[in-house]
Backbone as JSON, one array per atom type, in Angstrom:
{
  "sequence": "MTVALMWEARAAEGRGEDLLAWVRGQALTPGPARRETFRAPQDRVLVVTWWDAPYDAPLPELPEPDADLVSRAVHRWRFEAVTDGGAAG",
  "N": [[-117.83, 20.53, 67.12], [-115.76, 17.86, 68.16], [-114.15, 17.14, 71.15], [-111.61, 15.42, 72.8], [-110.65, 14.47, 75.99], [-107.89, 13.27, 77.72], [-106.82, 11.45, 80.51], [-104.35, 10.26, 82.56], [-102.9, 8.1, 84.93], [-100.49, 6.66, 87.17], [-100.59, 4.19, 89.53], [-99.58, 4.15, 92.99], [-97.29, 1.79, 94.42], [-98.84, -1.32, 94.63], [-101.41, -0.21, 94.72], [-103.17, -0.24, 92.61], [-105.86, -1.24, 92.2], [-107.17, 0.37, 94.02], [-106.78, 2.92, 92.9], [-108.17, 2.6, 90.49], [-110.79, 2.22, 91.48], [-111.14, 4.7, 92.71], [-111.09, 6.44, 90.48], [-113.37, 5.56, 89.1], [-115.31, 6.46, 90.84], [-115.38, 9.18, 90.49], [-117.3, 11.81, 89.55], [-118.29, 13.76, 86.73], [-119.48, 16.95, 86.09], [-121.04, 19.14, 83.98], [-121.85, 15.93, 82.53], [-119.78, 14.06, 80.2], [-120.19, 13.4, 76.63], [-119.38, 10.88, 76.15], [-117.58, 8.4, 77.97], [-114.75, 6.54, 78.82], [-112.93, 4.05, 80.57], [-109.75, 2.69, 81.15], [-107.29, 0.17, 81.91], [-103.84, -0.73, 82.47], [-100.71, -2.6, 82.37], [-98.42, -2.18, 85.14], [-100.04, -0.88, 86.88], [-101.44, 1.29, 85.71], [-103.9, 3.74, 84.9], [-106.26, 4.9, 82.61], [-108.38, 7.44, 81.46], [-110.7, 8.43, 79.09], [-112.55, 11.05, 77.84], [-115.25, 12.33, 75.89], [-116.38, 15.26, 74.32], [-118.82, 17.52, 73.08], [-117.8, 20.26, 72.03], [-115.99, 23.4, 71.67], [-112.42, 23.41, 71.0], [-110.92, 24.83, 72.96], [-112.68, 25.09, 75.06], [-113.82, 25.52, 78.43], [-113.82, 22.71, 80.3], [-115.08, 20.16, 82.5], [-112.73, 18.31, 84.37], [-111.08, 15.32, 85.47], [-109.89, 15.3, 88.82], [-106.69, 15.68, 90.56], [-105.56, 12.76, 92.14], [-105.22, 11.83, 95.66], [-101.92, 12.16, 96.95], [-100.79, 9.83, 98.03], [-101.91, 7.82, 96.58], [-100.97, 7.71, 94.01], [-98.02, 7.26, 91.9], [-96.75, 9.22, 90.55], [-97.17, 12.47, 89.03], [-100.34, 13.2, 87.51], [-100.96, 12.7, 84.04], [-102.14, 14.67, 81.38], [-104.0, 15.21, 78.39], [-105.32, 16.96, 75.56], [-107.35, 16.65, 72.76], [-108.57, 17.3, 69.43], [-111.15, 16.13, 67.31], [-110.61, 15.04, 63.98], [-111.55, 15.0, 60.56], [-111.23, 12.15, 58.56], [-109.39, 12.38, 55.74], [-109.45, 10.58, 53.73], [-107.11, 9.71, 52.44], [-105.3, 8.28, 49.82], [-103.32, 5.35, 49.44]],
  "CA": [[-116.51, 19.94, 67.19], [-115.59, 16.89, 69.24], [-112.9, 17.24, 71.89], [-111.34, 14.29, 73.69], [-109.72, 14.71, 77.09], [-107.28, 12.04, 78.23], [-106.29, 11.58, 81.88], [-103.64, 9.01, 82.82], [-102.14, 8.09, 86.18], [-99.88, 5.39, 87.58], [-100.85, 4.0, 90.96], [-98.49, 3.81, 93.9], [-97.07, 0.34, 94.56], [-99.91, -2.1, 95.25], [-102.64, 0.58, 94.85], [-103.84, -0.2, 91.31], [-107.31, -1.39, 92.35], [-107.65, 1.57, 94.72], [-106.83, 4.02, 91.93], [-109.27, 2.32, 89.58], [-112.03, 2.49, 92.21], [-111.22, 6.15, 92.9], [-111.45, 7.03, 89.19], [-114.77, 5.22, 88.82], [-116.15, 7.22, 91.74], [-115.31, 10.61, 90.19], [-118.33, 12.28, 88.62], [-118.04, 15.0, 86.0], [-120.72, 17.67, 85.9], [-121.93, 18.19, 83.33], [-121.19, 14.71, 82.07], [-119.35, 14.05, 78.81], [-120.99, 12.62, 75.7], [-118.89, 9.49, 76.26], [-116.46, 8.25, 78.91], [-114.23, 5.17, 78.9], [-111.85, 3.86, 81.52], [-108.88, 1.59, 80.77], [-106.14, -0.08, 82.79], [-102.7, -1.31, 81.78], [-99.67, -3.06, 83.3], [-97.78, -1.2, 86.02], [-101.12, -0.2, 87.6], [-101.8, 2.55, 85.07], [-105.32, 3.93, 84.62], [-106.49, 5.91, 81.59], [-109.77, 7.82, 81.24], [-110.9, 9.28, 77.92], [-113.9, 11.61, 77.78], [-115.54, 13.02, 74.64], [-117.25, 16.4, 74.53], [-119.23, 18.31, 71.93], [-117.4, 21.59, 72.5], [-114.79, 23.93, 71.02], [-111.18, 22.88, 71.55], [-110.46, 25.54, 74.16], [-113.78, 25.26, 76.01], [-113.57, 25.07, 79.8], [-114.54, 21.46, 80.51], [-114.73, 19.51, 83.76], [-111.71, 17.27, 84.25], [-110.82, 14.56, 86.7], [-108.89, 15.98, 89.65], [-105.52, 14.92, 90.99], [-105.83, 11.92, 93.31], [-104.32, 12.05, 96.79], [-100.54, 11.81, 96.62], [-100.44, 8.46, 98.43], [-102.57, 6.88, 95.66], [-100.25, 7.68, 92.72], [-96.56, 7.26, 91.98], [-96.26, 10.41, 89.84], [-98.24, 13.4, 88.67], [-101.25, 12.8, 86.44], [-100.71, 13.24, 82.71], [-103.39, 15.1, 80.73], [-103.89, 15.66, 77.01], [-106.57, 17.38, 74.93], [-107.3, 16.45, 71.32], [-109.79, 17.57, 68.69], [-111.4, 15.16, 66.25], [-110.42, 15.5, 62.61], [-112.18, 14.13, 59.58], [-110.29, 11.42, 57.75], [-109.43, 12.91, 54.39], [-109.52, 9.5, 52.74], [-105.87, 9.7, 51.66], [-105.01, 7.01, 49.14], [-101.97, 4.9, 49.7]],
  "C": [[-116.5, 18.94, 68.34], [-114.2, 17.04, 69.83], [-112.79, 16.01, 72.78], [-110.33, 14.71, 74.74], [-109.21, 13.36, 77.57], [-106.62, 12.34, 79.56], [-105.63, 10.25, 82.18], [-102.81, 9.13, 84.1], [-101.57, 6.69, 86.42], [-100.01, 5.28, 89.09], [-99.55, 3.78, 91.73], [-98.43, 2.29, 94.02], [-98.23, -0.33, 95.3], [-101.25, -1.39, 95.34], [-103.45, 0.65, 93.56], [-105.36, -0.3, 91.42], [-107.92, -0.19, 93.07], [-107.78, 2.75, 93.77], [-107.98, 3.82, 90.96], [-110.62, 2.62, 90.25], [-112.21, 3.99, 92.41], [-111.69, 6.83, 91.61], [-112.93, 6.77, 88.9], [-115.74, 6.02, 89.69], [-116.18, 8.71, 91.47], [-116.36, 11.0, 89.15], [-117.88, 13.58, 87.96], [-119.38, 15.67, 85.74], [-120.44, 18.96, 85.15], [-121.14, 16.99, 82.83], [-120.81, 14.8, 80.6], [-120.33, 13.25, 77.94], [-120.63, 11.14, 75.81], [-117.71, 9.49, 77.23], [-116.05, 6.79, 78.94], [-113.03, 5.14, 79.84], [-111.08, 2.6, 81.13], [-107.84, 1.37, 81.87], [-105.08, -0.82, 82.0], [-101.71, -1.83, 82.82], [-99.06, -1.88, 84.05], [-98.83, -0.32, 86.7], [-101.41, 1.19, 87.04], [-103.29, 2.57, 84.77], [-105.45, 5.1, 83.64], [-107.99, 6.17, 81.49], [-109.81, 8.75, 80.04], [-112.35, 9.74, 77.96], [-114.04, 12.37, 76.47], [-116.59, 14.09, 74.91], [-117.6, 17.04, 73.2], [-119.0, 19.77, 72.32], [-116.23, 22.09, 71.67], [-113.53, 23.42, 71.74], [-110.78, 23.53, 72.87], [-111.56, 25.78, 75.19], [-113.36, 24.83, 77.42], [-114.45, 23.84, 80.08], [-114.16, 20.87, 81.86], [-113.72, 18.39, 83.52], [-111.57, 16.53, 85.57], [-109.74, 15.27, 87.5], [-107.65, 15.11, 89.86], [-105.92, 14.04, 92.16], [-104.9, 12.3, 94.46], [-102.94, 11.5, 96.46], [-100.17, 10.38, 96.98], [-101.06, 7.4, 97.51], [-101.8, 6.74, 94.34], [-98.74, 7.74, 92.92], [-95.93, 8.45, 91.27], [-97.45, 11.3, 89.53], [-99.08, 12.83, 87.53], [-100.82, 13.44, 85.13], [-102.06, 13.54, 82.07], [-103.09, 15.56, 79.3], [-105.27, 16.04, 76.51], [-106.37, 17.26, 73.42], [-108.61, 16.9, 70.7], [-109.91, 16.53, 67.59], [-111.16, 15.81, 64.89], [-111.08, 14.5, 61.68], [-111.09, 13.46, 58.76], [-110.45, 11.88, 56.31], [-109.47, 11.84, 53.32], [-108.28, 9.43, 51.86], [-105.64, 8.31, 51.07], [-103.56, 6.63, 49.37], [-101.34, 4.32, 48.57]]
}
């Protein structure tokens, strides 16, 4: 099964590049099968990691950054991959 973990944070005012650098410096051990980092307006940073694991497996996740780096608590979501059933429209 493939599990995707999503981690999203919004940087404190003027700290977008700092948050992005912090995220890039965070290692996960063991490492995921795939990891992508995104940024968006309002200094938001999103990290998606993919794992070959059961949905409820204990997996390494990015930690909470220092409070002065973010404007709110980190949001986290966990998803499992599903096969497209090929529904006709």
